N, CA, C and O atoms as a Tinker XYZ file with bonds, in Angstrom:
   308  protein
     1  N      0.853000   -1.173000    0.000000    73     2
     2  CA     0.000000    0.000000    0.000000    64     1     3
     3  C      0.898000    1.234000    0.000000    63     2     4     5
     4  O      1.851000    1.310000    0.776000    81     3
     5  N      0.598000    2.199000   -0.867000    73     3     6
     6  CA     1.393000    3.431000   -0.866000    64     5     7
     7  C      1.232000    4.171000    0.464000    63     6     8     9
     8  O      0.250000    3.980000    1.182000    81     7
     9  N      2.178000    4.986000    0.765000    73     7    10
    10  CA     2.091000    5.765000    1.994000    64     9    11
    11  C      2.360000    7.227000    1.691000    63    10    12    13
    12  O      2.960000    7.572000    0.673000    81    11
    13  N      1.905000    8.075000    2.596000    73    11    14
    14  CA     2.147000    9.511000    2.475000    64    13    15
    15  C      2.642000   10.038000    3.810000    63    14    16    17
    16  O      2.375000    9.457000    4.862000    81    15
    17  N      3.353000   11.127000    3.753000    73    15    18
    18  CA     3.726000   11.859000    4.965000    64    17    19
    19  C      2.732000   12.987000    5.121000    63    18    20    21
    20  O      2.383000   13.655000    4.148000    81    19
    21  N      2.279000   13.198000    6.332000    73    19    22
    22  CA     1.237000   14.181000    6.575000    64    21    23
    23  C      1.624000   15.037000    7.771000    63    22    24    25
    24  O      1.900000   14.518000    8.853000    81    23
    25  N      1.643000   16.321000    7.576000    73    23    26
    26  CA     1.884000   17.253000    8.675000    64    25    27
    27  C      0.561000   17.896000    9.056000    63    26    28    29
    28  O     -0.109000   18.499000    8.217000    81    27
    29  N      0.182000   17.765000   10.333000    73    27    30
    30  CA    -1.042000   18.402000   10.812000    64    29    31
    31  C     -0.734000   19.133000   12.115000    63    30    32    33
    32  O      0.207000   18.778000   12.825000    81    31
    33  N     -1.520000   20.144000   12.423000    73    31    34
    34  CA    -1.297000   20.880000   13.667000    64    33    35
    35  C     -1.424000   19.968000   14.890000    63    34    36    37
    36  O     -2.192000   19.007000   14.882000    81    35
    37  N     -0.674000   20.278000   15.920000    73    35    38
    38  CA    -0.653000   19.456000   17.130000    64    37    39
    39  C     -2.039000   19.323000   17.751000    63    38    40    41
    40  O     -2.401000   18.248000   18.230000    81    39
    41  N     -2.814000   20.398000   17.747000    73    39    42
    42  CA    -4.156000   20.353000   18.340000    64    41    43
    43  C     -5.052000   19.378000   17.582000    63    42    44    45
    44  O     -5.823000   18.631000   18.186000    81    43
    45  N     -4.943000   19.392000   16.257000    73    43    46
    46  CA    -5.740000   18.482000   15.444000    64    45    47
    47  C     -5.317000   17.032000   15.694000    63    46    48    49
    48  O     -6.166000   16.144000   15.783000    81    47
    49  N     -4.025000   16.795000   15.805000    73    47    50
    50  CA    -3.526000   15.446000   16.083000    64    49    51
    51  C     -4.000000   14.968000   17.451000    63    50    52    53
    52  O     -4.355000   13.801000   17.619000    81    51
    53  N     -4.004000   15.861000   18.411000    73    51    54
    54  CA    -4.466000   15.512000   19.753000    64    53    55
    55  C     -5.937000   15.100000   19.733000    63    54    56    57
    56  O     -6.314000   14.109000   20.359000    81    55
    57  N     -6.763000   15.856000   19.018000    73    55    58
    58  CA    -8.183000   15.518000   18.899000    64    57    59
    59  C     -8.368000   14.195000   18.168000    63    58    60    61
    60  O     -9.175000   13.356000   18.569000    81    59
    61  N     -7.607000   14.022000   17.088000    73    59    62
    62  CA    -7.661000   12.784000   16.312000    64    61    63
    63  C     -7.338000   11.594000   17.199000    63    62    64    65
    64  O     -8.064000   10.600000   17.197000    81    63
    65  N     -6.252000   11.688000   17.959000    73    63    66
    66  CA    -5.842000   10.578000   18.817000    64    65    67
    67  C     -6.859000   10.312000   19.923000    63    66    68    69
    68  O     -7.102000    9.160000   20.285000    81    67
    69  N     -7.443000   11.363000   20.451000    73    67    70
    70  CA    -8.446000   11.189000   21.500000    64    69    71
    71  C     -9.653000   10.416000   20.972000    63    70    72    73
    72  O    -10.140000    9.496000   21.629000    81    71
    73  N    -10.125000   10.783000   19.810000    73    71    74
    74  CA   -11.300000   10.118000   19.223000    64    73    75
    75  C    -10.983000    8.690000   18.816000    63    74    76    77
    76  O    -11.749000    7.773000   19.113000    81    75
    77  N     -9.868000    8.497000   18.142000    73    75    78
    78  CA    -9.555000    7.149000   17.653000    64    77    79
    79  C     -9.285000    6.185000   18.799000    63    78    80    81
    80  O     -9.533000    4.987000   18.663000    81    79
    81  N     -8.781000    6.685000   19.931000    73    79    82
    82  CA    -8.596000    5.811000   21.092000    64    81    83
    83  C     -9.945000    5.363000   21.640000    63    82    84    85
    84  O    -10.108000    4.208000   22.032000    81    83
    85  N    -10.916000    6.284000   21.668000    73    83    86
    86  CA   -12.254000    5.934000   22.140000    64    85    87
    87  C    -12.908000    4.905000   21.218000    63    86    88    89
    88  O    -13.709000    4.082000   21.660000    81    87
    89  N    -12.557000    4.964000   19.938000    73    87    90
    90  CA   -13.081000    4.013000   18.962000    64    89    91
    91  C    -12.253000    2.735000   18.884000    63    90    92    93
    92  O    -12.607000    1.792000   18.177000    81    91
    93  N    -11.148000    2.721000   19.622000    73    91    94
    94  CA   -10.240000    1.581000   19.649000    64    93    95
    95  C     -9.704000    1.255000   18.250000    63    94    96    97
    96  O     -9.710000    0.102000   17.820000    81    95
    97  N     -9.244000    2.288000   17.559000    73    95    98
    98  CA    -8.666000    2.130000   16.225000    64    97    99
    99  C     -7.261000    2.714000   16.230000    63    98   100   101
   100  O     -6.965000    3.644000   16.979000    81    99
   101  N     -6.398000    2.155000   15.381000    73    99   102
   102  CA    -5.090000    2.770000   15.278000    64   101   103
   103  C     -5.196000    4.011000   14.384000    63   102   104   105
   104  O     -6.167000    4.192000   13.650000    81   103
   105  N     -4.198000    4.828000   14.470000    73   103   106
   106  CA    -4.213000    6.128000   13.786000    64   105   107
   107  C     -4.373000    5.988000   12.277000    63   106   108   109
   108  O     -5.161000    6.716000   11.673000    81   107
   109  N     -3.645000    5.073000   11.664000    73   107   110
   110  CA    -3.710000    4.909000   10.208000    64   109   111
   111  C     -5.096000    4.501000    9.746000    63   110   112   113
   112  O     -5.605000    5.030000    8.757000    81   111
   113  N     -5.711000    3.562000   10.455000    73   111   114
   114  CA    -7.056000    3.110000   10.098000    64   113   115
   115  C     -8.034000    4.269000   10.216000    63   114   116   117
   116  O     -8.846000    4.496000    9.319000    81   115
   117  N     -7.957000    4.998000   11.316000    73   115   118
   118  CA    -8.871000    6.114000   11.524000    64   117   119
   119  C     -8.711000    7.174000   10.432000    63   118   120   121
   120  O     -9.706000    7.688000    9.921000    81   119
   121  N     -7.487000    7.500000   10.076000    73   119   122
   122  CA    -7.244000    8.508000    9.034000    64   121   123
   123  C     -7.734000    8.004000    7.683000    63   122   124   125
   124  O     -8.341000    8.768000    6.933000    81   123
   125  N     -7.484000    6.731000    7.349000    73   123   126
   126  CA    -7.992000    6.180000    6.084000    64   125   127
   127  C     -9.510000    6.243000    6.027000    63   126   128   129
   128  O    -10.080000    6.599000    4.995000    81   127
   129  N    -10.165000    5.902000    7.124000    73   127   130
   130  CA   -11.627000    5.961000    7.164000    64   129   131
   131  C    -12.121000    7.404000    7.011000    63   130   132   133
   132  O    -13.117000    7.649000    6.331000    81   131
   133  N    -11.434000    8.346000    7.635000    73   131   134
   134  CA   -11.817000    9.753000    7.535000    64   133   135
   135  C    -11.651000   10.249000    6.099000    63   134   136   137
   136  O    -12.503000   10.976000    5.587000    81   135
   137  N    -10.571000    9.861000    5.462000    73   135   138
   138  CA   -10.339000   10.259000    4.068000    64   137   139
   139  C    -11.408000    9.654000    3.172000    63   138   140   141
   140  O    -11.955000   10.335000    2.305000    81   139
   141  N    -11.704000    8.385000    3.378000    73   139   142
   142  CA   -12.729000    7.725000    2.568000    64   141   143
   143  C    -14.088000    8.391000    2.767000    63   142   144   145
   144  O    -14.820000    8.604000    1.801000    81   143
   145  N    -14.429000    8.719000    4.006000    73   143   146
   146  CA   -15.684000    9.413000    4.291000    64   145   147
   147  C    -15.755000   10.727000    3.521000    63   146   148   149
   148  O    -16.784000   11.043000    2.923000    81   147
   149  N    -14.680000   11.483000    3.533000    73   147   150
   150  CA   -14.653000   12.780000    2.855000    64   149   151
   151  C    -14.740000   12.609000    1.335000    63   150   152   153
   152  O    -15.398000   13.400000    0.659000    81   151
   153  N    -14.087000   11.591000    0.805000    73   151   154
   154  CA   -14.161000   11.310000   -0.638000    64   153   155
   155  C    -15.598000   11.001000   -1.036000    63   154   156   157
   156  O    -16.105000   11.565000   -2.006000    81   155
   157  N    -16.262000   10.112000   -0.299000    73   155   158
   158  CA   -17.647000    9.740000   -0.606000    64   157   159
   159  C    -18.554000   10.959000   -0.484000    63   158   160   161
   160  O    -19.414000   11.179000   -1.337000    81   159
   161  N    -18.371000   11.743000    0.556000    73   159   162
   162  CA   -19.180000   12.953000    0.765000    64   161   163
   163  C    -19.012000   13.917000   -0.402000    63   162   164   165
   164  O    -19.997000   14.454000   -0.908000    81   163
   165  N    -17.787000   14.138000   -0.830000    73   163   166
   166  CA   -17.510000   15.059000   -1.931000    64   165   167
   167  C    -18.085000   14.536000   -3.236000    63   166   168   169
   168  O    -18.658000   15.304000   -4.009000    81   167
   169  N    -17.942000   13.234000   -3.495000    73   167   170
   170  CA   -18.519000   12.648000   -4.711000    64   169   171
   171  C    -20.036000   12.823000   -4.732000    63   170   172   173
   172  O    -20.613000   13.125000   -5.777000    81   171
   173  N    -20.676000   12.634000   -3.591000    73   171   174
   174  CA   -22.135000   12.812000   -3.516000    64   173   175
   175  C    -22.521000   14.265000   -3.759000    63   174   176   177
   176  O    -23.533000   14.537000   -4.407000    81   175
   177  N    -21.729000   15.200000   -3.248000    73   175   178
   178  CA   -22.003000   16.615000   -3.478000    64   177   179
   179  C    -21.881000   16.955000   -4.964000    63   178   180   181
   180  O    -22.699000   17.701000   -5.502000    81   179
   181  N    -20.858000   16.406000   -5.625000    73   179   182
   182  CA   -20.696000   16.624000   -7.068000    64   181   183
   183  C    -21.893000   16.042000   -7.831000    63   182   184   185
   184  O    -22.421000   16.679000   -8.743000    81   183
   185  N    -22.314000   14.836000   -7.455000    73   183   186
   186  CA   -23.440000   14.188000   -8.119000    64   185   187
   187  C    -24.730000   14.977000   -7.890000    63   186   188   189
   188  O    -25.526000   15.147000   -8.813000    81   187
   189  N    -24.934000   15.454000   -6.674000    73   187   190
   190  CA   -26.125000   16.260000   -6.379000    64   189   191
   191  C    -26.145000   17.520000   -7.228000    63   190   192   193
   192  O    -27.201000   17.917000   -7.720000    81   191
   193  N    -25.008000   18.144000   -7.403000    73   191   194
   194  CA   -24.929000   19.349000   -8.229000    64   193   195
   195  C    -25.261000   19.019000   -9.687000    63   194   196   197
   196  O    -25.960000   19.783000  -10.353000    81   195
   197  N    -24.760000   17.884000  -10.184000    73   195   198
   198  CA   -25.082000   17.472000  -11.552000    64   197   199
   199  C    -26.584000   17.222000  -11.702000    63   198   200   201
   200  O    -27.176000   17.593000  -12.716000    81   199
   201  N    -27.204000   16.594000  -10.694000    73   199   202
   202  CA   -28.650000   16.370000  -10.730000    64   201   203
   203  C    -29.409000   17.692000  -10.716000    63   202   204   205
   204  O    -30.405000   17.848000  -11.422000    81   203
   205  N    -28.944000   18.634000   -9.919000    73   203   206
   206  CA   -29.604000   19.940000   -9.867000    64   205   207
   207  C    -29.540000   20.649000  -11.213000    63   206   208   209
   208  O    -30.524000   21.243000  -11.653000    81   207
   209  N    -28.393000   20.591000  -11.861000    73   207   210
   210  CA   -28.238000   21.219000  -13.177000    64   209   211
   211  C    -29.182000   20.548000  -14.182000    63   210   212   213
   212  O    -29.878000   21.226000  -14.938000    81   211
   213  N    -29.197000   19.214000  -14.181000    73   211   214
   214  CA   -30.073000   18.482000  -15.106000    64   213   215
   215  C    -31.543000   18.767000  -14.801000    63   214   216   217
   216  O    -32.352000   18.908000  -15.717000    81   215
   217  N    -31.883000   18.852000  -13.532000    73   215   218
   218  CA   -33.258000   19.126000  -13.131000    64   217   219
   219  C    -33.705000   20.500000  -13.618000    63   218   220   221
   220  O    -34.829000   20.654000  -14.096000    81   219
   221  N    -32.836000   21.492000  -13.498000    73   219   222
   222  CA   -33.168000   22.837000  -13.959000    64   221   223
   223  C    -33.389000   22.857000  -15.467000    63   222   224   225
   224  O    -34.296000   23.529000  -15.958000    81   223
   225  N    -32.561000   22.122000  -16.197000    73   223   226
   226  CA   -32.732000   22.049000  -17.649000    64   225   227
   227  C    -34.057000   21.387000  -18.006000    63   226   228   229
   228  O    -34.773000   21.861000  -18.888000    81   227
   229  N    -34.387000   20.288000  -17.317000    73   227   230
   230  CA   -35.651000   19.589000  -17.576000    64   229   231
   231  C    -36.834000   20.465000  -17.205000    63   230   232   233
   232  O    -37.842000   20.487000  -17.912000    81   231
   233  N    -36.714000   21.185000  -16.102000    73   231   234
   234  CA   -37.794000   22.053000  -15.658000    64   233   235
   235  C    -38.070000   23.134000  -16.696000    63   234   236   237
   236  O    -39.223000   23.405000  -17.029000    81   235
   237  N    -37.009000   23.747000  -17.202000    73   235   238
   238  CA   -37.168000   24.795000  -18.217000    64   237   239
   239  C    -37.815000   24.233000  -19.483000    63   238   240   241
   240  O    -38.684000   24.868000  -20.079000    81   239
   241  N    -37.383000   23.035000  -19.886000    73   239   242
   242  CA   -37.948000   22.405000  -21.078000    64   241   243
   243  C    -39.415000   22.036000  -20.850000    63   242   244   245
   244  O    -40.244000   22.206000  -21.743000    81   243
   245  N    -39.734000   21.535000  -19.660000    73   243   246
   246  CA   -41.113000   21.161000  -19.348000    64   245   247
   247  C    -42.028000   22.376000  -19.372000    63   246   248   249
   248  O    -43.147000   22.297000  -19.880000    81   247
   249  N    -41.575000   23.484000  -18.838000    73   247   250
   250  CA   -42.368000   24.714000  -18.859000    64   249   251
   251  C    -42.601000   25.161000  -20.291000    63   250   252   253
   252  O    -43.700000   25.588000  -20.646000    81   251
   253  N    -41.577000   25.063000  -21.098000    73   251   254
   254  CA   -41.699000   25.449000  -22.496000    64   253   255
   255  C    -42.735000   24.583000  -23.219000    63   254   256   257
   256  O    -43.558000   25.098000  -23.976000    81   255
   257  N    -42.692000   23.280000  -22.987000    73   255   258
   258  CA   -43.647000   22.361000  -23.616000    64   257   259
   259  C    -45.064000   22.652000  -23.119000    63   258   260   261
   260  O    -46.006000   22.679000  -23.911000    81   259
   261  N    -45.212000   22.865000  -21.836000    73   259   262
   262  CA   -46.538000   23.186000  -21.288000    64   261   263
   263  C    -47.083000   24.463000  -21.912000    63   262   264   265
   264  O    -48.269000   24.536000  -22.237000    81   263
   265  N    -46.251000   25.444000  -22.079000    73   263   266
   266  CA   -46.681000   26.694000  -22.704000    64   265   267
   267  C    -47.127000   26.462000  -24.145000    63   266   268   269
   268  O    -48.106000   27.057000  -24.596000    81   267
   269  N    -46.417000   25.605000  -24.861000    73   267   270
   270  CA   -46.803000   25.293000  -26.237000    64   269   271
   271  C    -48.166000   24.610000  -26.287000    63   270   272   273
   272  O    -48.997000   24.952000  -27.129000    81   271
   273  N    -48.404000   23.646000  -25.393000    73   271   274
   274  CA   -49.688000   22.958000  -25.358000    64   273   275
   275  C    -50.814000   23.897000  -24.921000    63   274   276   277
   276  O    -51.947000   23.769000  -25.383000    81   275
   277  N    -50.505000   24.817000  -24.052000    73   275   278
   278  CA   -51.507000   25.795000  -23.627000    64   277   279
   279  C    -51.976000   26.629000  -24.803000    63   278   280   281
   280  O    -53.156000   26.969000  -24.899000    81   279
   281  N    -51.065000   26.956000  -25.690000    73   279   282
   282  CA   -51.411000   27.760000  -26.867000    64   281   283
   283  C    -52.171000   26.946000  -27.916000    63   282   284   285
   284  O    -52.858000   27.534000  -28.751000    81   283
   285  N    -52.073000   25.635000  -27.903000    73   283   286
   286  CA   -52.777000   24.787000  -28.869000    64   285   287
   287  C    -54.290000   24.946000  -28.711000    63   286   288   289
   288  O    -55.016000   24.989000  -29.704000    81   287
   289  N    -54.754000   25.031000  -27.501000    73   287   290
   290  CA   -56.198000   25.222000  -27.266000    64   289   291
   291  C    -56.696000   26.509000  -27.902000    63   290   292   293
   292  O    -57.808000   26.550000  -28.429000    81   291
   293  N    -55.896000   27.546000  -27.861000    73   291   294
   294  CA   -56.290000   28.821000  -28.456000    64   293   295
   295  C    -56.327000   28.744000  -29.981000    63   294   296   297
   296  O    -57.165000   29.380000  -30.620000    81   295
   297  N    -55.429000   27.976000  -30.550000    73   295   298
   298  CA   -55.332000   27.867000  -32.018000    64   297   299
   299  C    -56.505000   27.057000  -32.561000    63   298   300   301
   300  O    -57.030000   27.392000  -33.623000    81   299
   301  N    -56.931000   26.009000  -31.872000    73   299   302
   302  CA   -57.973000   25.138000  -32.406000    64   301   303
   303  C    -59.373000   25.746000  -32.295000    63   302   304   305
   304  O    -60.309000   25.228000  -32.903000    81   303
   305  N    -59.535000   26.804000  -31.552000    73   303   306
   306  CA   -60.861000   27.422000  -31.413000    64   305   307
   307  C    -61.189000   28.358000  -32.524000    63   306   308
   308  O    -62.269000   28.947000  -32.536000    81   307
């Protein structure tokens, strides 16, 4: 497994160690899990944004189609 060197502030390391001890996990496992959590969270945020963009496009198109059908009633009379 590849490894990285990581420099973090002492206060953050102290908090990290306090939590991971309560969870009975070693530091590397806890950090890997935290990184994975953040990756999944970020991927979901990106996906949600893509859905929002697509939804806005569909909404605009749906309104346009509804407006066209609304005008059909006026034309046939």
